[in-house]
TORPA-4810 file (N, C-alpha, C, O; in nm, 3 decimals):
<nodes>
NODE_1_1.026_0.620_4.440_0.925_0.517_4.449_0.931_0.431_4.323_0.939_0.482_4.212_X
NODE_2_0.926_0.302_4.342_0.927_0.209_4.230_0.784_0.175_4.190_0.695_0.168_4.275_X
NODE_3_0.763_0.153_4.062_0.631_0.117_4.012_0.591_-0.022_4.060_0.476_-0.045_4.095_X
NODE_4_0.685_-0.113_4.062_0.658_-0.249_4.111_0.776_-0.291_4.196_0.891_-0.275_4.157_X
NODE_5_0.746_-0.343_4.310_0.851_-0.384_4.401_0.833_-0.532_4.432_0.723_-0.578_4.462_X
NODE_6_0.942_-0.606_4.424_0.937_-0.749_4.454_0.911_-0.767_4.603_0.976_-0.702_4.685_X
NODE_7_0.817_-0.854_4.639_0.788_-0.873_4.781_0.909_-0.929_4.855_0.985_-1.008_4.799_X
NODE_8_0.926_-0.889_4.979_1.034_-0.942_5.061_0.991_-1.079_5.113_0.891_-1.091_5.184_X
NODE_9_1.066_-1.179_5.077_1.031_-1.316_5.115_1.148_-1.377_5.190_1.249_-1.412_5.128_X
NODE_10_1.137_-1.392_5.323_1.250_-1.437_5.403_1.279_-1.587_5.391_1.383_-1.632_5.439_X
NODE_11_1.192_-1.663_5.329_1.212_-1.807_5.323_1.233_-1.852_5.178_1.267_-1.770_5.093_X
NODE_12_1.215_-1.980_5.151_1.240_-2.036_5.019_1.142_-1.996_4.911_1.158_-2.038_4.796_X
NODE_13_1.039_-1.917_4.944_0.940_-1.878_4.843_1.000_-1.795_4.730_0.947_-1.797_4.619_X
NODE_14_1.106_-1.723_4.756_1.164_-1.635_4.655_1.198_-1.712_4.527_1.178_-1.661_4.417_X
NODE_15_1.249_-1.831_4.540_1.284_-1.912_4.425_1.165_-1.958_4.342_1.182_-1.999_4.227_X
NODE_16_1.046_-1.951_4.398_0.925_-1.993_4.327_0.860_-1.879_4.247_0.780_-1.905_4.158_X
NODE_17_0.894_-1.756_4.279_0.824_-1.641_4.222_0.834_-1.637_4.069_0.939_-1.665_4.012_X
NODE_18_0.724_-1.601_4.005_0.721_-1.589_3.859_0.628_-1.689_3.796_0.546_-1.752_3.863_X
NODE_19_0.642_-1.703_3.665_0.556_-1.792_3.586_0.634_-1.917_3.547_0.745_-1.908_3.494_X
NODE_20_0.576_-2.032_3.572_0.638_-2.161_3.545_0.552_-2.239_3.446_0.429_-2.231_3.450_X
NODE_21_0.617_-2.313_3.358_0.548_-2.401_3.263_0.548_-2.543_3.318_0.652_-2.595_3.358_X
NODE_22_0.431_-2.605_3.321_0.419_-2.743_3.370_0.460_-2.837_3.256_0.400_-2.835_3.149_X
NODE_23_0.563_-2.918_3.280_0.611_-3.009_3.176_0.579_-3.155_3.207_0.574_-3.238_3.116_X
NODE_24_0.557_-3.188_3.334_0.517_-3.324_3.370_0.459_-3.322_3.511_0.478_-3.227_3.586_X
NODE_25_0.387_-3.429_3.544_0.328_-3.444_3.676_0.367_-3.579_3.734_0.379_-3.677_3.660_X
NODE_26_0.387_-3.585_3.865_0.414_-3.710_3.933_0.320_-3.724_4.051_0.290_-3.627_4.120_X
NODE_27_0.274_-3.846_4.073_0.187_-3.878_4.185_0.249_-3.996_4.259_0.263_-4.104_4.201_X
NODE_28_0.285_-3.976_4.384_0.344_-4.085_4.460_0.474_-4.135_4.400_0.507_-4.253_4.411_X
NODE_29_0.549_-4.044_4.336_0.676_-4.080_4.275_0.665_-4.142_4.138_0.767_-4.181_4.079_X
NODE_30_0.542_-4.153_4.084_0.524_-4.211_3.950_0.472_-4.104_3.855_0.385_-4.025_3.890_X
NODE_31_0.527_-4.104_3.735_0.486_-4.006_3.635_0.339_-4.026_3.598_0.295_-4.138_3.572_X
NODE_32_0.264_-3.916_3.595_0.123_-3.923_3.561_0.101_-3.940_3.412_0.178_-3.888_3.332_X
NODE_33_-0.002_-4.013_3.375_-0.035_-4.036_3.235_-0.137_-3.936_3.181_-0.157_-3.926_3.060_X
NODE_34_-0.202_-3.862_3.272_-0.305_-3.767_3.230_-0.245_-3.653_3.150_-0.135_-3.607_3.181_X
NODE_35_-0.315_-3.606_3.047_-0.265_-3.490_2.973_-0.266_-3.366_3.061_-0.350_-3.353_3.151_X
NODE_36_-0.174_-3.276_3.037_-0.165_-3.152_3.113_-0.252_-3.049_3.045_-0.218_-2.996_2.939_X
NODE_37_-0.368_-3.019_3.108_-0.462_-2.922_3.052_-0.423_-2.778_3.086_-0.437_-2.688_3.003_X
NODE_38_-0.375_-2.758_3.208_-0.337_-2.624_3.252_-0.185_-2.615_3.242_-0.113_-2.688_3.310_X
NODE_39_-0.137_-2.526_3.156_0.005_-2.526_3.123_0.096_-2.441_3.207_0.218_-2.458_3.199_X
NODE_40_0.043_-2.348_3.288_0.131_-2.261_3.365_0.084_-2.242_3.508_-0.035_-2.253_3.540_X
NODE_41_0.180_-2.214_3.594_0.153_-2.176_3.733_0.225_-2.044_3.758_0.343_-2.030_3.726_X
NODE_42_0.152_-1.948_3.814_0.209_-1.818_3.847_0.216_-1.807_3.998_0.113_-1.818_4.066_X
NODE_43_0.337_-1.786_4.052_0.357_-1.767_4.195_0.385_-1.620_4.221_0.470_-1.560_4.155_X
NODE_44_0.314_-1.562_4.318_0.337_-1.423_4.358_0.316_-1.415_4.509_0.207_-1.442_4.559_X
NODE_45_0.422_-1.377_4.580_0.413_-1.374_4.726_0.390_-1.514_4.778_0.468_-1.605_4.748_X
NODE_46_0.283_-1.533_4.855_0.252_-1.668_4.905_0.129_-1.725_4.835_0.066_-1.818_4.885_X
NODE_47_0.096_-1.670_4.717_-0.021_-1.716_4.641_0.023_-1.775_4.507_0.131_-1.747_4.456_X
NODE_48_-0.065_-1.860_4.453_-0.040_-1.915_4.320_-0.169_-1.915_4.240_-0.278_-1.912_4.296_X
NODE_49_-0.154_-1.920_4.108_-0.268_-1.934_4.017_-0.226_-2.031_3.908_-0.118_-2.017_3.850_X
NODE_50_-0.311_-2.130_3.879_-0.286_-2.223_3.770_-0.371_-2.177_3.653_-0.490_-2.150_3.667_X
NODE_51_-0.307_-2.168_3.535_-0.375_-2.114_3.419_-0.375_-2.213_3.303_-0.279_-2.287_3.280_X
NODE_52_-0.487_-2.212_3.231_-0.500_-2.285_3.104_-0.520_-2.176_3.001_-0.631_-2.125_2.985_X
NODE_53_-0.415_-2.140_2.930_-0.421_-2.025_2.840_-0.437_-1.899_2.923_-0.359_-1.875_3.015_X
NODE_54_-0.537_-1.817_2.891_-0.563_-1.695_2.966_-0.659_-1.715_3.083_-0.682_-1.622_3.160_X
NODE_55_-0.714_-1.835_3.096_-0.814_-1.862_3.199_-0.748_-1.919_3.326_-0.671_-2.014_3.318_X
NODE_56_-0.780_-1.860_3.441_-0.733_-1.912_3.569_-0.827_-2.025_3.612_-0.947_-2.003_3.627_X
NODE_57_-0.771_-2.145_3.632_-0.853_-2.261_3.668_-0.841_-2.298_3.816_-0.923_-2.375_3.867_X
NODE_58_-0.740_-2.244_3.884_-0.726_-2.270_4.028_-0.641_-2.161_4.088_-0.550_-2.108_4.025_X
NODE_59_-0.673_-2.127_4.213_-0.593_-2.032_4.290_-0.575_-2.089_4.429_-0.654_-2.172_4.475_X
NODE_60_-0.469_-2.044_4.496_-0.447_-2.091_4.632_-0.327_-2.026_4.695_-0.273_-1.927_4.646_X
NODE_61_-0.286_-2.083_4.807_-0.170_-2.034_4.880_-0.070_-2.148_4.895_-0.104_-2.266_4.885_X
NODE_62_0.055_-2.109_4.919_0.158_-2.210_4.940_0.255_-2.163_5.045_0.270_-2.043_5.070_X
NODE_63_0.322_-2.260_5.106_0.422_-2.233_5.208_0.535_-2.332_5.185_0.511_-2.449_5.157_X
NODE_64_0.658_-2.285_5.195_0.772_-2.375_5.177_0.858_-2.375_5.302_0.859_-2.279_5.379_X
NODE_65_0.931_-2.485_5.320_1.026_-2.497_5.429_1.156_-2.548_5.369_1.176_-2.668_5.350_X
NODE_66_1.245_-2.452_5.339_1.374_-2.487_5.279_1.474_-2.533_5.385_1.585_-2.573_5.351_X
NODE_67_1.435_-2.527_5.512_1.524_-2.569_5.620_1.518_-2.719_5.647_1.599_-2.771_5.723_X
NODE_68_1.423_-2.787_5.588_1.409_-2.931_5.604_1.480_-3.003_5.490_1.503_-2.943_5.384_X
NODE_69_1.516_-3.128_5.509_1.573_-3.209_5.403_1.487_-3.333_5.387_1.479_-3.412_5.482_X
NODE_70_1.422_-3.354_5.274_1.422_-3.266_5.157_1.337_-3.141_5.181_1.258_-3.136_5.275_X
NODE_71_1.355_-3.040_5.095_1.276_-2.918_5.103_1.128_-2.953_5.089_1.092_-3.038_5.009_X
NODE_72_1.043_-2.886_5.168_0.900_-2.920_5.168_0.815_-2.803_5.121_0.851_-2.687_5.138_X
NODE_73_0.701_-2.837_5.061_0.603_-2.738_5.017_0.464_-2.786_5.058_0.430_-2.903_5.043_X
NODE_74_0.384_-2.693_5.109_0.244_-2.718_5.143_0.159_-2.625_5.059_0.186_-2.505_5.052_X
NODE_75_0.058_-2.678_4.995_-0.028_-2.603_4.903_-0.173_-2.622_4.944_-0.213_-2.733_4.981_X
NODE_76_-0.252_-2.515_4.937_-0.396_-2.525_4.962_-0.471_-2.448_4.855_-0.449_-2.329_4.835_X
NODE_77_-0.560_-2.518_4.784_-0.643_-2.456_4.681_-0.754_-2.377_4.750_-0.826_-2.430_4.835_X
NODE_78_-0.768_-2.249_4.712_-0.873_-2.164_4.769_-0.983_-2.132_4.668_-1.086_-2.077_4.705_X
NODE_79_-0.961_-2.167_4.542_-1.062_-2.146_4.437_-1.037_-2.248_4.326_-0.923_-2.289_4.303_X
NODE_80_-1.144_-2.288_4.259_-1.133_-2.387_4.152_-1.193_-2.519_4.196_-1.246_-2.530_4.306_X
NODE_81_-1.183_-2.620_4.108_-1.248_-2.749_4.136_-1.191_-2.821_4.258_-1.261_-2.903_4.318_X
NODE_82_-1.068_-2.792_4.296_-1.007_-2.857_4.412_-1.009_-2.768_4.537_-0.932_-2.791_4.630_X
NODE_83_-1.095_-2.666_4.539_-1.104_-2.574_4.652_-1.112_-2.650_4.784_-1.191_-2.743_4.798_X
NODE_84_-1.029_-2.609_4.880_-1.026_-2.674_5.010_-0.929_-2.790_5.021_-0.904_-2.839_5.131_X
NODE_85_-0.874_-2.835_4.909_-0.780_-2.946_4.908_-0.642_-2.897_4.946_-0.599_-2.790_4.905_X
NODE_86_-0.571_-2.978_5.027_-0.434_-2.947_5.067_-0.342_-3.056_5.014_-0.375_-3.174_5.017_X
NODE_87_-0.225_-3.015_4.968_-0.123_-3.108_4.921_0.005_-3.079_4.995_0.033_-2.965_5.032_X
NODE_88_0.083_-3.184_5.016_0.214_-3.172_5.080_0.312_-3.238_4.986_0.287_-3.347_4.935_X
NODE_89_0.424_-3.172_4.962_0.522_-3.228_4.869_0.664_-3.190_4.904_0.690_-3.125_5.006_X
NODE_90_0.754_-3.232_4.819_0.896_-3.198_4.832_0.941_-3.136_4.700_0.881_-3.158_4.596_X
NODE_91_1.049_-3.058_4.707_1.103_-2.997_4.586_1.255_-2.988_4.595_1.313_-2.995_4.703_X
NODE_92_1.318_-2.974_4.479_1.463_-2.960_4.472_1.497_-2.821_4.426_1.615_-2.787_4.412_X
</nodes>
């Protein structure tokens, strides 16, 4: 028995797993001017958490479709100031 086992992810979610540092934001293809207050996003399974230091400021779920061109991601905030908001995007 393993102490921690990586979840089996049959789709493109596997590439998202782990902790990511936010280095820039784009809205509608244009770089955002707002300062980045929350510096990291943690992906685990089909869930994510956005963190500002040790504090979690948003949580939610995500789904990816690596079979489309371009690759697509759908995100829904389930906790935090944007709770209930859904975003649709593309990724490389």
